[in-house]
Every structure is written in structure tokens, then in C-alpha cells.
PAROGU-386955 format. One record per residue: residue number from 1; residue in one letter; x negated, y, z negated of N, C-alpha, C in turn. Coordinates in nm, 4 decimals. Layout:
<pts>
PT   k r       nx       ny       nz      cax      cay      caz       cx       cy       cz
PT NUM a        X        Y        Z        X        Y        Z        X        Y        Z
...
</pts>
This chain:
<pts>
PT   k r       nx       ny       nz      cax      cay      caz       cx       cy       cz
PT   1 m  -2.4766  -0.9001   2.0580  -2.3694  -0.8551   1.9716  -2.3789  -0.7043   1.9469
PT   2 f  -2.5017  -0.6534   1.9377  -2.5184  -0.5095   1.9163  -2.4611  -0.4319   2.0344
PT   3 s  -2.4911  -0.4803   2.1534  -2.4386  -0.4145   2.2732  -2.2870  -0.4214   2.2778
PT   4 a  -2.2301  -0.5330   2.2364  -2.0847  -0.5480   2.2370  -2.0198  -0.4434   2.1470
PT   5 v  -2.0786  -0.4197   2.0309  -2.0229  -0.3218   1.9373  -2.0299  -0.1815   1.9967
PT   6 t  -2.1467  -0.1423   2.0456  -2.1621  -0.0050   2.0944  -2.0870   0.0176   2.2256
PT   7 l  -2.0846  -0.0821   2.3130  -2.0103  -0.0671   2.4384  -1.8599  -0.0646   2.4146
PT   8 a  -1.8133  -0.1449   2.3212  -1.6709  -0.1435   2.2870  -1.6324  -0.0079   2.2291
PT   9 a  -1.7196   0.0478   2.1470  -1.6914   0.1792   2.0888  -1.6855   0.2863   2.1969
PT  10 a  -1.7808   0.2832   2.2884  -1.7828   0.3819   2.3969  -1.6601   0.3675   2.4867
PT  11 s  -1.6243   0.2445   2.5195  -1.5071   0.2245   2.6047  -1.3800   0.2625   2.5306
PT  12 g  -1.3781   0.2406   2.3995  -1.2628   0.2813   2.3195  -1.2434   0.4322   2.3218
PT  13 e  -1.3536   0.5066   2.3171  -1.3453   0.6526   2.3245  -1.2950   0.6973   2.4612
PT  14 i  -1.3421   0.6318   2.5664  -1.2963   0.6654   2.7019  -1.1474   0.6347   2.7168
PT  15 l  -1.1061   0.5161   2.6739  -0.9647   0.4782   2.6842  -0.8766   0.5699   2.6005
PT  16 h  -0.9248   0.6080   2.4830  -0.8513   0.7002   2.3962  -0.8230   0.8300   2.4725
PT  17 q  -0.9256   0.8841   2.5369  -0.9077   1.0095   2.6111  -0.8174   0.9913   2.7322
PT  18 l  -0.8286   0.8785   2.8012  -0.7408   0.8525   2.9157  -0.5941   0.8451   2.8735
PT  19 v  -0.5699   0.7840   2.7588  -0.4334   0.7752   2.7057  -0.3816   0.9152   2.6752
PT  20 l  -0.4647   0.9972   2.6111  -0.4246   1.1353   2.5821  -0.3987   1.2131   2.7109
PT  21 n  -0.4864   1.1962   2.8102  -0.4700   1.2654   2.9385  -0.3401   1.2264   3.0083
PT  22 a  -0.2954   1.1037   2.9847  -0.1707   1.0558   3.0459  -0.0479   1.0993   2.9663
PT  23 g  -0.0716   1.1725   2.8566   0.0406   1.2203   2.7759   0.1000   1.1138   2.6857
PT  24 k   0.0262   1.0084   2.6623   0.0737   0.8988   2.5767   0.0080   0.9087   2.4396
PT  25 k   0.0536   0.8257   2.3478  -0.0019   0.8251   2.2130  -0.1057   0.7138   2.1985
PT  26 p  -0.2242   0.7474   2.1502  -0.3281   0.6463   2.1314  -0.3026   0.5626   2.0059
PT  27 f  -0.3769   0.4542   1.9943  -0.3623   0.3604   1.8833  -0.3760   0.4293   1.7480
PT  28 v  -0.4676   0.5226   1.7369  -0.4899   0.5877   1.6076  -0.3637   0.6607   1.5605
PT  29 d  -0.2821   0.7105   1.6514  -0.1571   0.7750   1.6113  -0.0610   0.6746   1.5483
PT  30 y  -0.0627   0.5520   1.5977   0.0175   0.4456   1.5374  -0.0323   0.4169   1.3959
PT  31 v  -0.1635   0.4116   1.3786  -0.2229   0.3885   1.2462  -0.1805   0.4995   1.1501
PT  32 v  -0.1853   0.6239   1.1967  -0.1445   0.7377   1.1142   0.0026   0.7248   1.0755
PT  33 k   0.0869   0.6895   1.1721   0.2311   0.6771   1.1463   0.2606   0.5678   1.0434
PT  34 v   0.1967   0.4525   1.0589   0.2174   0.3420   0.9637   0.1667   0.3817   0.8250
PT  35 n   0.0483   0.4431   0.8204  -0.0079   0.4843   0.6926   0.0797   0.5888   0.6246
PT  36 d   0.1330   0.6826   0.7021   0.2191   0.7854   0.6452   0.3492   0.7256   0.5942
PT  37 f   0.3977   0.6217   0.6613   0.5189   0.5533   0.6151   0.4927   0.4835   0.4815
PT  38 q   0.3750   0.4202   0.4701   0.3409   0.3467   0.3481   0.3000   0.4387   0.2336
PT  39 n   0.2368   0.5506   0.2659   0.1872   0.6447   0.1651   0.2250   0.7870   0.2051
PT  40 p   0.3523   0.8232   0.1927   0.3965   0.9553   0.2386   0.3145   1.0689   0.1757
PT  41 g   0.2702   1.1605   0.2625   0.1968   1.2771   0.2169   0.0518   1.2531   0.1822
PT  42 k   0.0035   1.1290   0.1939  -0.1345   1.0974   0.1583  -0.2156   1.0481   0.2774
PT  43 t  -0.1654   1.0724   0.3968  -0.2319   1.0227   0.5168  -0.3491   1.1121   0.5549
PT  44 s  -0.4610   1.0505   0.5848  -0.5800   1.1239   0.6273  -0.5609   1.1775   0.7686
PT  45 k  -0.6467   1.2723   0.8068  -0.6441   1.3263   0.9424  -0.6864   1.2173   1.0407
PT  46 r  -0.6440   1.2335   1.1657  -0.6791   1.1370   1.2713  -0.8298   1.1187   1.2799
PT  47 s  -0.9037   1.2286   1.2758  -1.0499   1.2206   1.2885  -1.1112   1.1424   1.1727
PT  48 s  -1.0543   1.1562   1.0539  -1.1042   1.0811   0.9378  -1.0761   0.9321   0.9529
PT  49 i  -0.9610   0.8986   1.0086  -0.9258   0.7579   1.0302  -1.0181   0.6970   1.1352
PT  50 i  -1.0445   0.7702   1.2426  -1.1357   0.7209   1.3454  -1.2745   0.7000   1.2860
PT  51 s  -1.3221   0.7949   1.2071  -1.4536   0.7812   1.1428  -1.4570   0.6609   1.0494
PT  52 h  -1.3483   0.6405   0.9780  -1.3401   0.5256   0.8862  -1.3513   0.3936   0.9623
PT  53 i  -1.2802   0.3826   1.0736  -1.2862   0.2618   1.1563  -1.4285   0.2420   1.2081
PT  54 h  -1.4900   0.3493   1.2541  -1.6278   0.3410   1.3042  -1.7243   0.2988   1.1945
PT  55 n  -1.7018   0.3471   1.0727  -1.7886   0.3075   0.9611  -1.7714   0.1602   0.9256
PT  56 i  -1.6478   0.1129   0.9246  -1.6218  -0.0277   0.8923  -1.6927  -0.1199   0.9917
PT  57 l  -1.6915  -0.0820   1.1188  -1.7517  -0.1651   1.2236  -1.8986  -0.1313   1.2491
PT  58 s  -1.9554  -0.0441   1.1675  -2.0967  -0.0016   1.1780  -2.1279   0.0681   1.3099
PT  59 i  -2.0273   0.1218   1.3742  -2.0469   0.1881   1.5022  -2.1345   0.3115   1.4873
PT  60 n  -2.1043   0.3930   1.3870  -2.1819   0.5160   1.3680  -2.3281   0.4845   1.3391
PT  61 a  -2.3516   0.3852   1.2565  -2.4898   0.3496   1.2215  -2.5680   0.2986   1.3421
PT  62 l  -2.5010   0.2309   1.4332  -2.5684   0.1769   1.5514  -2.5883   0.2809   1.6609
PT  63 k  -2.4975   0.3780   1.6690  -2.5040   0.4754   1.7768  -2.5819   0.6012   1.7420
PT  64 h  -2.5847   0.6374   1.6152  -2.6414   0.7659   1.5767  -2.7525   0.7472   1.4743
PT  65 y  -2.8626   0.8121   1.4987  -2.9740   0.8070   1.4043  -3.0304   0.9477   1.3889
PT  66 d  -3.0509   0.9878   1.2651  -3.1178   1.1145   1.2401  -3.2067   1.0985   1.1170
PT  67 e  -3.2701   1.2058   1.0747  -3.3652   1.1994   0.9646  -3.3004   1.1583   0.8316
PT  68 k  -3.1713   1.1796   0.8172  -3.1002   1.1459   0.6939  -3.0548   1.0001   0.6908
PT  69 t  -3.0684   0.9303   0.8030  -3.0193   0.7931   0.8163  -3.1278   0.6937   0.7772
PT  70 d  -3.0870   0.5872   0.7095  -3.1815   0.4802   0.6782  -3.2309   0.4160   0.8071
PT  71 a  -3.3540   0.3681   0.8037  -3.4124   0.3050   0.9223  -3.3513   0.1672   0.9480
PT  72 f  -3.2930   0.1068   0.8444  -3.2355  -0.0270   0.8573  -3.0850  -0.0214   0.8349
PT  73 v  -3.0136  -0.0979   0.9155  -2.8687  -0.1069   0.9035  -2.8345  -0.2517   0.8723
PT  74 e  -2.7673  -0.2725   0.7604  -2.7249  -0.4080   0.7233  -2.5760  -0.4215   0.7505
PT  75 f  -2.5416  -0.5185   0.8350  -2.4028  -0.5451   0.8653  -2.3930  -0.6820   0.9315
PT  76 d  -2.2729  -0.7343   0.9406  -2.2499  -0.8639   1.0047  -2.2206  -0.8361   1.1523
PT  77 a  -2.3229  -0.8493   1.2360  -2.3102  -0.8168   1.3783  -2.2025  -0.9000   1.4460
PT  78 e  -2.1947  -1.0275   1.4129  -2.0950  -1.1141   1.4759  -1.9533  -1.0703   1.4373
PT  79 e  -1.9328  -1.0400   1.3114  -1.8007  -0.9957   1.2653  -1.7599  -0.8651   1.3317
PT  80 c  -1.8513  -0.7692   1.3390  -1.8203  -0.6416   1.4020  -1.7967  -0.6572   1.5516
PT  81 a  -1.8725  -0.7434   1.6161  -1.8550  -0.7659   1.7595  -1.7201  -0.8294   1.7889
PT  82 l  -1.6743  -0.9174   1.6995  -1.5422  -0.9782   1.7189  -1.4338  -0.8747   1.7046
</pts>
């Protein structure tokens, strides 16, 4: 399940860039558009939304470790993998 989360995140980043390279709009732009429609003028930046999604799925905690990071990550691996 850990591999599924990190591999899905990596492939998502690759697909995101491929979509941009093709001149199309990635999924996060749809999220921004819907959020801006629901909360005009209060929409976060694309990068903040991507970071938020990564935090919800524990992607950042699984992929990145530094001295400021806890040694243990508590999350529902099965839920995030799904």
C-alpha cells in the first residue's frame, strides 16, 4: 500500500506535466475553478491545493523526510492507497 501511494503520486506528477505540455488543463485547474465558483475570491493557489491533496493522502510524509519531520507517520495506508 505504501508503494501504491508513492507511485500514484509520482505518476500523477508526470501525467500533470504531460497534460500541461499538451496545452490542456490538468485536474487541479478544475478543482480551482469549482472552488472559485463556490467561494469567489477565496480560492487558494494551485500549488497550495496540490500540497493540500498531498497532505490529505500522506504523500509528502511518505516521500520526504528531513530533520524537522517526525520519524513516525500515522495514517490509514489502505484508505490513502484507494
